[in-house]
ZASE-302991 format. One record per residue (C-alpha): z, y, x; residue in three letters; residue number from 1. Coordinates in steps of 0.5 Angstrom, whole numbers, plus 500, padded with zeros to 3 digits. Example, Ala and Ser with C-alpha at 12.3 -4.5 7.8 and 13.67 -1.06 7.14 Angstrom:
BEGIN
<pt Z="516" Y="491" X="525" residuo="ALA" num="1"/>
<pt Z="514" Y="498" X="527" residuo="SER" num="2"/>
//
This chain:
BEGIN
<pt Z="345" Y="262" X="328" residuo="UNK" num="1"/>
<pt Z="343" Y="258" X="322" residuo="UNK" num="2"/>
<pt Z="337" Y="261" X="320" residuo="UNK" num="3"/>
<pt Z="334" Y="261" X="327" residuo="UNK" num="4"/>
<pt Z="335" Y="253" X="327" residuo="UNK" num="5"/>
<pt Z="331" Y="253" X="321" residuo="UNK" num="6"/>
<pt Z="326" Y="256" X="324" residuo="UNK" num="7"/>
<pt Z="325" Y="251" X="330" residuo="UNK" num="8"/>
<pt Z="320" Y="246" X="331" residuo="UNK" num="9"/>
<pt Z="322" Y="239" X="333" residuo="UNK" num="10"/>
<pt Z="318" Y="232" X="334" residuo="UNK" num="11"/>
<pt Z="325" Y="228" X="332" residuo="UNK" num="12"/>
<pt Z="332" Y="228" X="331" residuo="UNK" num="13"/>
<pt Z="334" Y="236" X="330" residuo="UNK" num="14"/>
<pt Z="341" Y="237" X="328" residuo="UNK" num="15"/>
<pt Z="345" Y="243" X="327" residuo="UNK" num="16"/>
<pt Z="352" Y="241" X="331" residuo="UNK" num="17"/>
<pt Z="358" Y="246" X="331" residuo="UNK" num="18"/>
<pt Z="364" Y="246" X="335" residuo="UNK" num="19"/>
<pt Z="369" Y="250" X="331" residuo="UNK" num="20"/>
<pt Z="374" Y="250" X="337" residuo="UNK" num="21"/>
<pt Z="369" Y="253" X="342" residuo="UNK" num="22"/>
<pt Z="367" Y="260" X="345" residuo="UNK" num="23"/>
<pt Z="362" Y="260" X="351" residuo="UNK" num="24"/>
<pt Z="365" Y="254" X="355" residuo="UNK" num="25"/>
<pt Z="364" Y="248" X="351" residuo="UNK" num="26"/>
<pt Z="364" Y="243" X="355" residuo="UNK" num="27"/>
<pt Z="371" Y="245" X="357" residuo="UNK" num="28"/>
<pt Z="374" Y="247" X="351" residuo="UNK" num="29"/>
<pt Z="372" Y="241" X="347" residuo="UNK" num="30"/>
<pt Z="370" Y="235" X="352" residuo="UNK" num="31"/>
<pt Z="371" Y="229" X="347" residuo="UNK" num="32"/>
<pt Z="366" Y="232" X="343" residuo="UNK" num="33"/>
<pt Z="362" Y="235" X="347" residuo="UNK" num="34"/>
<pt Z="361" Y="228" X="351" residuo="UNK" num="35"/>
<pt Z="360" Y="224" X="344" residuo="UNK" num="36"/>
<pt Z="355" Y="229" X="342" residuo="UNK" num="37"/>
<pt Z="351" Y="228" X="349" residuo="UNK" num="38"/>
<pt Z="352" Y="220" X="349" residuo="UNK" num="39"/>
<pt Z="351" Y="218" X="342" residuo="UNK" num="40"/>
<pt Z="346" Y="223" X="340" residuo="UNK" num="41"/>
<pt Z="342" Y="227" X="345" residuo="UNK" num="42"/>
<pt Z="341" Y="221" X="349" residuo="UNK" num="43"/>
<pt Z="340" Y="216" X="343" residuo="UNK" num="44"/>
<pt Z="335" Y="220" X="340" residuo="UNK" num="45"/>
<pt Z="331" Y="221" X="348" residuo="UNK" num="46"/>
<pt Z="332" Y="215" X="352" residuo="UNK" num="47"/>
<pt Z="327" Y="211" X="347" residuo="UNK" num="48"/>
<pt Z="321" Y="216" X="348" residuo="UNK" num="49"/>
<pt Z="323" Y="217" X="355" residuo="UNK" num="50"/>
<pt Z="322" Y="210" X="356" residuo="UNK" num="51"/>
<pt Z="316" Y="209" X="352" residuo="UNK" num="52"/>
<pt Z="313" Y="215" X="356" residuo="UNK" num="53"/>
<pt Z="314" Y="211" X="362" residuo="UNK" num="54"/>
<pt Z="312" Y="204" X="360" residuo="UNK" num="55"/>
<pt Z="305" Y="208" X="358" residuo="UNK" num="56"/>
<pt Z="304" Y="211" X="365" residuo="UNK" num="57"/>
<pt Z="305" Y="204" X="369" residuo="UNK" num="58"/>
//
């Protein structure tokens, strides 16, 4: 998994996040951590770039 991660090309904000106490159902097995990652990492990394694209199109 980590080797695959190293090969990924990302424009910004690439992070490897482990959910140590989960299997295939991360949102149900670690809901607080999952929600925290989505809101505080993913949303924060993408919101500004999405808003800039939208402002540029208008």
